[in-house]
C-alpha positions, 0 to 999 in steps of 0.5 A: 500500500505504500504508493501514494495512498489517500486515507480517509479517517472517519466515525459517526460518533463524536468523542472517539478520538478520531483526530488523535488517531489521525495525528498519531498515525501520520506521525508514525508513518513519517517516522518510518521515512514516509512522506506524509500529508495530514489534512484537517478536513473537519470543516468549520471545526478544526482541532488538529492544529492545536494537537500539533502545537501549530495554532499560531502557524496557520494563515491559509486553510484547505478551502483557500487551496481548493478555492484557488486563492493560494498555491500549495506552498502557501498552505502546506506547513511542516510539523515541528520535529517531524521533517517528513510530515506536512499539515494543512488546516481546516477553516474556522468557518465553512460556508460551503461551496467546495466541490469534489472536483476542486478537492481532487485537483488540489490533491493531485497538485499536492502529490505532484509538488511534494511527492507524498507517500500518504495523504491522511484526510481527517473528516468531520465524520458521519454524513457530514459534507466533508465525508461526501467530498473526500470519500470519492477521492480516497483509496482507503477508509479508516473507521475509528470506534471505541468499545462503547455500544453507541460507538460500535453502532456508529461504526457500523453506520460509518461502514455503510456510508463508505460503501455508498461512497464507493470505498470498499477498502475499509479498516477498523481502529479501536481507540481507547481500548480498555486493556484491564482483564477485569473489564473484559467481560463487561465490555465488547471484545475485539472479535465481537467488534469485528463481527458487529462492524463487519470491518477488517481490524487494522489495530487497537490503541489502548486507553492511556490518559497520557495520550489525552494530556499530551494532545492537549499540550500540542504534543504527540505520544511520541514525545512522551515516555515509551508506552503501549499506545506508541507501539500501537501506532507504530504497529498500525503504520507498519500494517498500512505499509504491507508488513504483517504485525501481530495485533498486540506486538510489543505490548507490555502486561497484556492478557491476549485471550481476555481482550480478544474475546471479552 
């Protein structure tokens, strides 16, 4: 999958950590030497600039590029500390008017100018216009879900929406997964979530309060101490590049059977 893959990240349920997953995955891929572009496509509700510590760096956004008001060089910013990772922000306010054709043209120009290996598009999720715009020009759809029953149901809906948009190459990332064995019987296990969403599992990101705290400070999991969450993003990035990596490879203190089956 390592030849210019466009990846849409979505979820029909808010609060599942979709943008955190997008940022972590983009950084992990860039640390593997891949040239990565992360686009905040949560139109009118941008947040990735805060997570990346870049809120003071952005003048133009993705709508300025698709609208023809600026060139690629004006809207693309390198993420501090990650020379292989570039970022384009979303607008504060979105007044509509973007077309699929304009977005497709912008992505083609970005690929030609920068030669990206991966473009990750972090959408608003659900049936929002951002998903309808980005899905037809994306190769892969990643659905982010937690173990919450409403989130699992929302992940099922996300899969149907991506089907309707023509994205058949879909994957599930379970975020905020409770790794404690005593919680296994009370919450959905990995196998149950795969069965209910009918989506191939790309990886699980364990629950880790440090991930949220780092994100609030504009830092990534890779700037904190070594953790299972960091290893999770590294594993997922490797799988996207075609490398077979066992589900919990490198995780410490995990009882595999209880987590898989609940």
